N, C-alpha and C positions, 0 to 999 in steps of 0.2 A: 134776627140781631136787636139790644136796644140801642137805644141813641147815643148811652155812653159807648157802648162795645164801638159800634159806626166813626164816635167820636174818636177814640182809639187808635182804629183800623188808620184813620186818616191821619192823625198825627204821624203815625209810624211812617205809613206810605210817603208824608212830607218830608220824614227825617228823611229816610233812606233814596227822598230825588236829590236833596238837600247834597247829602254823602257824595252821591255820585255827580252830580254839579262841581261839586270840589273837583272830585277826580279830574273828572272832564278838563276842568282849568289848569290844574293840575299837570296833566300829559301836554297841555299846548302852551304852557310856559314853565317848561322843566327846569330854563335856567335860573326864572323869581326864584322858583322853589328850593335851586339848591341853595343859591346867593346867600337867600334870606337863613336859614340855616345854621351855614357858615356863618354868619354875620351873628346871630342868636348865639352860637355856641360859642365861638373863638371872641368875639369881639371883648364880651365881661372880661378875658383872662391873657387880654395885649398886654397888660403888664405885669407878668409873671415873673419874679427873678430867674436870672443865668442857672442851668439847673444840670446836675449830673455832669455831661460830655461840652455841655453848652460853652465851659469857659476855651474850649480850645479852638472853635471856631470862630466865636469873638474875636479871641486874643490873633488869632490869623488876619482877620477881616480890618480889626484895627493896624496889623502889621504892611498889609495889604498899603493902605491909604500912602504908606510911608516909600513901600518900595513894591510894587504892584506885578513886578517880575519875579522875582526870587519867593516866592509865596512863604516858604518856612525856613528860612534865613536866622532863627533868633533862636534863642534856647528857652525852654521852661522848667520850673519844678514843678512836677507833675507826681511822682511818685518816691516824693522822699529823697533825689538828687536833682543837681542842674542836667538839663540833657536836652540835645539838639532836637526842633521839630517834628524832625523826616523822623528820628527812635521814637519820639513819643506817638505820637497820631496814625492812626491807619486807616484813614479816609484823605482822598481828594480833598484839593481847593474849590472846588466851585462851588460849593455853598459858601463860603466865606469871602468870592467873589460878591456873592447876591447880598449878603450881609452887608460890606466893606460899600455898596453901592446903596443900601439903606442908610447909612450911618451919611455917606456923601451928601444924598437929598434929605432927611431930616434930622438928623444928629444922631449923637451921644443919647443912650435910653434903651427900654426895653421896649416899647412903645412901637417905635420905627422900626427893630426887627424883626421885632413879632407881623408888624403887617406887612412887612416883604416876604417872608416867610407863611403868612397868611395868602398873597396870592398864588405861592406855588400848591396850595392847599387847595384853592378855589381851580386854579389849572389840573390836577390830578382829578378833585372832582368830573369835571369838565372831560376830561379823556375816558374817565370809568364811563360815564353815561355815554358819549360819543361809542364807544366799543358796546358797549351794552347793544345800542339800537343797531349795532350789525350781529348782533349775537344771540341776542333773545327779544324777544316780543314786549316784555315791559323792561323796557332798561330806566324808567324813573325810580321803580319798585328797585331794581337790582342796586341801583345809586345807592337811592336812600339805606337801603341792607347794608351796604358796604360803609356810610357813614356812621351807622351804629356800633359798628364796632369800638369794644374797647380799644386796642390797637391802634385802629383811625385816627380817634379824638383824642387821646392822651397824645401820639406820635405826631399832632399838627400842632399842640402848644410847645414842643421844643425848637432848638434852634440848630437841630442836628440836622442831618444830610437825608435822613428816611423818606421823608416828605419829600422833596425836590427831584430826586431821584424816581420816586415812583410816578412822577407828572410825566419826567421826560420820555419813561419809560412806557407806561397807557400809549401817551399821544403818538410815540413811534410805532406800538404796532394797529393804530385807526388808521397812520398814513402807508402801512403797508400793506394792511388789507387796502387801503382805495388804491395805491399803486399796482398791486397785485391785481384787480380789477381790471384798472384802467392804461396801465402801462405805461403810465405819464411820467415826468422826470419831474414833474412840479410836486410828486406824490412819492416817488422811491427815495430821491435824495433828501430831504429831509427829514425821512423817514431816520435811513442807515446814521444820519448824523446826531440825531437825537437818541440813535442807539446810542452810539459813542459820549454822548454826552451824557446817558444814566451810567456810566461804569467812570468817569469822569467825575462824577457827582456822588457813587458810593461805590468802590470795588465787586461789592456781590449781585449785582448787577450782571458781571459775565458770568454765571449762570443761565441770566436769562437769553443770552443771545441767540443760543442752539434754538431758539423756538421759531425766528425768524425765516431760517434756513426750512425746519417743519414743517411753518406755515406754506410757507411758500411752493412744499413740494406736495402738500396736500390739498390744495386752492389748483396750481398748474399741472399734478400730474405728471409734471417731467424736470429735467435740467432747461434752464432755459439764459435770454442773458438778464432777466433781477437777478442770478446768482451775484454775479458780478458788482450788482450793488452791495454786497457785503464787506467786500473793497473797505468801503469807505468805515467803517467803525473797527474792523484791525486794524488800519493804517492810523487812525486815532491814537488805537490804544497804543501802539508799537512804537507810532512817536510820542507820548506820554511817558513814556516808560524809556526811552532813550535819551531824554530830554531831560527827564528828572537823577536818574542815571547820571548824565554830565553834572548835574548842580551838585548831589548829595553822595556819591559814591555808590550806589546802588538805587534800581527803580524799584520805585517805591509800590506798582505794585507787586513785584517778587519777594520784597520786603513785609508788607503785610501778609502773604501768604506765608512766608515766613514765620511769622509770627505767630498765624494761628495754629501751621502744623506744628511747632514747638510747646503750644501752652492749649492744644485742643482738649485734652484730659485733665487738663493739670486741677481745673474748678471741680467740673459737675462727676470725676470719675470717668468709668469706662465706658466702651457705645452703647451698651445697652442701656446704663442710666440716664448719658448722653440724650438718648431716644426716644427715651420715657419722660423725660423731664422735656423735650423740643414736643412730644405728645399734649403734656401738661399747658404749657403755653398756649398751644394751639387751640384747645379749647376752650381756654380761659381769653386768651386774646382777640378769638374772631367768635366769643358767647351767643350773640343772636342766633346760630345754625344752632344749638343746642334748643335752645328756646322753641325751635320754627320744627323740630323733629316730629311731633306731630300731624305738621302736614306737608310730613316729604315723604313718608309711607303709607301705604294701606293697614289695617289697624293689624289683623294677624301678624305682619311681616316686621309690625311696628313692635310689638310686644314681644317678640322671640327674638327680636334685631338686640334690642334694649334691655333683657334679661342676658344673653349671651356677652353683650359688652359691659353692662354692668357687673357683673361675675368675674368678667375677667379683669375691668380695671380691677377690682377690689381687691382680688388676689393678688396681682404687683403691686400694689399698694403695699400690701402687708408684708409679701415676702423684702420690696426695697425695705420700708421704715422699719424689719427686722433684723437688714444688714448692715444698714448706720447709711441712709440714702444721703451725699454732701447737700449739704444748706435744710433739712432737715431739722427739725429742732428735737436734740437728744431727752430733753424733760419739758414740761411746763403744764400750767394749768388749762391752757388752751390748744395742747398737740394733737386730742383727739377731733377737734372743729378744724385745724388744719389739714388734718389726714381725709375727712370728710370732703372739702374743698378741692383736696387734691385727684381723690379720685372721682367727684364728679367733673373734676376737670379734664383728666383723663379717660373719663368715656365720652366726653365730649369731642376732643383729640380726636381720638378712634371713628368717633361716627362721622367726622369729617371725610378719614382718608379713606373708610370703607363707603362713605357717598361717594364717593368719587371713582371707586371703582368700578360701584354696581352704576353709575352713567359712564361710564364707559363702556362695560358691559353691554347695556340696552342703549346708547347712539352710537354708534361707530361711522361720525362723521367729523369734519375738519374740526367744528369749534370742538366738540368733548375731545377730541383727542389732543390737540392746546393746550387744553383750559388741564388738563391730568397731568401733561407734561410740565408746564408749567407750576403746576401743586408741587410735585415728584422734586422736582428740579429745587423751588426753591423750600421744602421742605428737609431735604438732606442738607444744601448751607447751612439751612439754619440750627440742624439739630444735631449735626455732626463735625460740617468741614469748618465752621463757624470756630474760633477760639471759645466761643461760650453762649451758653442757650440765652436767648433776649427778645419780650416782648417784640418788640420794633424790628425786629429782623425777619419776622412774619411778616411784617406789614404785604412786600409783596405778592401774595396770595391773598390778599382781600377780594380783587376783581375776580381770579377765576373763580373763586368759592361763591362768588354774590354769584354769580352768572349762571353756572351749573345750578343752585338752588333756586334760581329763578327760573331756569327753563323746567325743571322737575316742578313745580307748580303748576306751571303751566299744562302740562301735563294731565290735572288732576283738572276736571270740568267745572267753570267758572269756581274755583277756590281762588285764582290767582286775582280775580278783580275784585274781592270783597273784602273793600278798606276792615267792618267791624273786626272780623277775624285776625289783618295783619296786624291794626292800632296797639291787641294789646301787646303781642311779644317784642312788635317793633318797638312800640313806645317806653316799654319796659326797658329793655335792652340799652337803648337811646339815654332815655334817662341813668342807669348805672353806667354807664361809660361817662355819661357828662359827670356825675358824681366821684367817682373815679379822676377824671382828670382835675378836677379842683381839689382832692384831696392832697394829687400828686403838688398840684400847684399850692399848696402849703406846705406842702415840707419844703420846695426849693423855699417857699417865703421864710420861712421859719430857720433857715441858711441865711438870707438876707439879712432877716430881725437879728440874731445874734451877732454878726457879724457889727451890725451899727453899735447894739448894746455894750458890748463890749469894746469897742473904740471910744465907749464915750466915757464908758467906766476906768478905763485904762488905758488915756490918750497914747498913743505912738509918739505922739512926740516930744512927751516927756517924759516915756522910758520904751526901751526896744520888744516891742510885743513879738513871740514868735509862735506861729501857732504848727499844729501837724492837720492832715488830711486836705480835701479839696471841694469838689463841684462847687454848692454858689456860696458857701463860706469861703472857701479859698476865696474866689472872686472878689468878693464885696471888702474882703478883710486886708486884703492886698493893697484895692484901692482907697482905701483909707489908712497905709503905712504898714499895716501886719508883714512879716518877714515870714516865707514857710521853709520849715526847718529842711535844711541838708544832713542827711543823718550820716554823711561821711566827714563832710567838713564844717560845718556850722558849732562852734564853743558857744555855751548858754554861759552868760553871768552872774553871779550874785544881783538880786535887785530884780531883772530883767520877769518876765512875764511868758508864761506858758499855757496856751491852749490847745484839749485836746478836746475834739466831737466825741462824744459816744457812738454815734450811728454814721460810721462813716469809714473810710479803709485806707489800707498803709498807714495805720497807726505805728506807733512802739512804747510803751509803757517807760516814763521817765524814772530812773534810781530814786529809790521811793526815800534815799536819804541826801539828795540834792536839789529837793522841791518840797514846798509848802502850802495845802492847798487853799488856797483862799476864797472862791464862790463857786454853785453847780449850778446856775443858770439854765433853767430849764424854758421852752418855745413849744406854745402847745400846735398838733398839727391833728389832723380829721381821727379822731377819735377811736373810729370801729371801722378806717376801710384805711391799709396802707402800698404801697407802692415801691419802696424800697426800705426794708427792714431786717438785719440779720436772724437774728432771733428770732422773727417769727416767719422765715424762710420766704419771706417777698422779694422781689429782685426783677421787677419788670422791666428794667434796663440789663440784667445781665449779670455776673461775675459773681455764682457761687448759689445763686436763687434757687429755692426750685420747685415756685411757682408765682406766675406772673403780677400777682396783686392777693391781698387776705384781707379777709373779711372778720376782724376778730377786736379787740381793747389791744390798740397801739398806744406805748407810751408818748409821752414827750420829750423833745426833743432834749437833750442833756448834754450838757461842754462843762469840763473841768477846767478851772483854768488856777494854776496855779504860780508862786512866787520862786524864782530861783534862788537858792540859798547855797551854793559852792558850784564853782565852774564845772564845768563836765561836756561829754560829745556824747554821742550814739553811738558812735563807733564803736566806742571803749564801754560799752553799757555794761555795768556790774550783773545783772541779770541773767547774760546771752548765758551759749552753752561752753562745753571746755575747750572748743576750737578756740575763742575768745581770750585763752590765755588767763581765766578770772584768778583774782585771790579769792582765799577761802576762808580770810575775816570777812563778817557783814556786818555792821550797824544796827541791824535788826534782827533781834531775837523769835526766833521759834515762840516762847511764849507771846510774846506781845500781839504775833500774826493770828496767831492761836485765841488769842481773846478777843479782836476785831471780828474774827471770823461769828464766835459766838453767839456778841451780837448782831452783827452783820453776816448770814449765811451767805448771801446774793453776794459778794461784795469779790466780780470777778479779780480786780487787782491785788489782791487781798490774796488769793487763791494761788495766784498766779508767784507773787514773791514768797511767800512758803515753800511753794516746791522750789524756785529756784535755791532757798535759803539749803533744804531737806537733801537735793539732790547735790548740792555739794558735799555736806556731809555725809554723804554716800547713802541715804535711807530711798534707796532710789523706787521701793513698792509704795512708801507713802508718798513721796517727791508725783509716781505717775497720780495717784489720785487727783490731789492739788491741781496738777496741771489739765486734767481731763473735767475737773468740776469748775476750772476756769471756763477750760475751753465750751463747756455747756452752757453758761450763763454769754460768754461774750465769741463764738465763732473764729471770729478772724483776729485775732491775738496773733503778731506771725513773730512773735518772740517766744511767745507760749507755743508755736505750733513748733517753733525749729525744735524747742529746748525738749519738747515732750518725742520730734522725730530721734535726737541723737541717743535721749534714753532709749528708747524701743530698740533703735541699729547698734547701740555697740555697748548697753548694760553688760557688768562683767558677770549677772547672773542671768544665766543663760535661760532660767522662769521668765523673764522678763519682755526679752528678744521677741520682736513681732515685727519683722521685714515686711510687711506686707502693709498693716497698721504703720509705720514708719514711711516709708514712703508716701501715703499718704497724707499724711501730713504733711513730709518737708514740701511736695510739691504744690500741696495749697500755699506754703510760706513762700514759697519762691514767685508762683503765678502771682501772689499779692506783692509782690516785689518786683515785679516784673524781669525775676532770672538776674538782678542787678548788685546784689550783697554777696559777697565772697563766702562771705558764714555760712548762709543759708545752704548756696550750693555746695560747699563739703556738707552738708550734711545730709543733703538730696543722696549727695555721690555715696556715703556711707549708708543711705539706706539703701538703695540698689543693691550695694555688694552683700550687704543681710539678706536680700529678696531673693539674690543668687543672679542678678541682673547686672553681670560683669560687665556687659559693652557698655549699658548707659551708663554704667557704674563710672566707669575710663574715661568716659565724654564729659560726664557732668564734673568728674575731678580736674580734667584737661582745661576744660574751662574756667573753673574757678582759680587755676593756675593762673590763665591769662588774664583774668578780671585783677587778682593779684598783684602781676604785676602793672599792670594797665593805671593803679591806682596806685600803686607802691606800699602793697602793704606787706611790707620782709616777712612779718610772721607768716604771714597766713600762704603767702607763697609755701615758703620751708613746710608750714604743718600740711599743705596739698599734697606738695609733693612727695612725701614721705607715704600719702594716703594712696597716691595714684601710683607708687611702687607695689603695695599691695596687693590693690584691684589688678593690676596685670599678672600680678602671680595665683589670681583666681582666689585672696584672701578677706575676709570681710576684719574689719578694723573693731576689738572687743577694747574695754576698758580692763585695768588689770585687775581680779576681783581682788585685792588686797587694800586696793581702794575703795571695798566697800566696809560700810561700821555699822553693824548690828542699829535696827530702830530700836528706841527707846521703848522698855517695857510699858 
């Protein structure tokens, strides 16, 4: 060997020795490593704007400072109507109590609230390490893998209840394991107390509670006195249900379960759709497991399994996109890219479940059985039982998946300890997850910036400023004097300002003849990575997305600022369906809308306006084309969804009627407005009847009648009573054929 070769060899050996020394130091000081990583990742995001459902937790925390015992005794306008907080939220109050403590100790502001919940992220990471130390041989590696998951990083930057729940649950399992071994009440009592606290932090922890008796049976092999400790979390849950039932008229756990049952398939479609979307979210949210696939399988098995899973995923995506998967963009320049990403994430989700099945077949021990049951119950809740599929609902699966992955890697001699092999996939996954968290923070900050700019340009102190939508934009604009529109009661007057976000939910188009457009300010977000963008199919937080994030060109956040030119109420909009008793005359003409569309073919609002006019003129086929064009551009236009559903369900032209499509659109419109609008309920009943689902049509029409009675909507009550009588005789409602007007040649 030459002198140069000897020198290179020495350098390599020195480098390997240095790496091994670092690995040994990290193994001796795991909490220093975990704390440093969390501080590095979460510290710069401590000023992240209040985002998505964060306001619900923050408002509750602010209320608790005034009334700490009656946590939900206030009202909010979240869905376009003032409603009692227990009706709006489907989460328990523990996280809000934590935030209230942060507000009391550190004062108002995002930094203090993020600091408090950052401590729960540290507790969750510590619980992950302690559990992994009992369940696998390399606990720090399992913890680092868990921390590198996109769902872990993004969820840790929110003010919601997911991370606190996981922290309570992980420590419950840790102490339960210790208690089963020692038999000491000092371990068992806090274990079951934390299990109950996990449920009171997020109701989905109910699906995890059976893991405690399962683990007890696997460890002890028989029933014993340890079973009696499980009375504690059951008693905590029953007590909470009894207290909230006395306080709010219905136990809040039962209310949340009822809400989930009612809305379960409204957004993503049937059970098959939700399961596939759940697998896509699983593969994307736990992305590092897919990157580690080459280390999890022997070469022959890996190649064969990759081809099988890849082929199944490709065929599934092809079949679902051909059938119109809810949340998937129907058109667009980057649709092919989104389909590819969906296929890869679906393959990743299938890989995780298959890997779990294989682990269970190979290692029939207590840890593997418990981890597999944990993954199965968590996925069942997130993909089927929950009201919508969201990435953060999969957060509880991170721990068992990470532990099974490390246990598998330990089976390959030497691989688990070779840092260079792990550095690349873990480093890439961690870097991507951090970038995704920054992109999500940028989206939240855009809402905060928009509220600040609009309040500065149109001071609420000088004129009334109304707005639609919620999330960060609502939170910050309300703090500066803006008012949320109540679609049922608000009357907008001339001279007032109305702001409508482009990328939000629960939106209604204002009457075109009642407003004039003042400005369309835009606010930059991450231009190539998005967590919430309906037209790209991205919905990290759920509510109709078909993948948790998308890597594609993401447009800036756009807001439409209108000046009101005549008084109007959204409860009597000229653009809604025939159920509203709309007038036939319309101040806009078909010619003017067509001229606008020739210049701006992607103007969703004009497509919707033209569709409404054509529908009232009886040109149903042309109206359908424009409704569908508007929904391709903006899938969550609730009025458009409702009106298209009414047309497809009740058209006098039998060739246009399609009950199945009508149900899909009507269910989505109702889900987006929380089944609170009588008009939309009436349309859904008509759609069910056209589809031959008369039992559901009758129930929906009865709900529409009850809703109309409660709101004093006498005309709608009379209308829905007539429809109810039709459905009870198993007849669908159809518009009279003579109302149809031939389309112009």
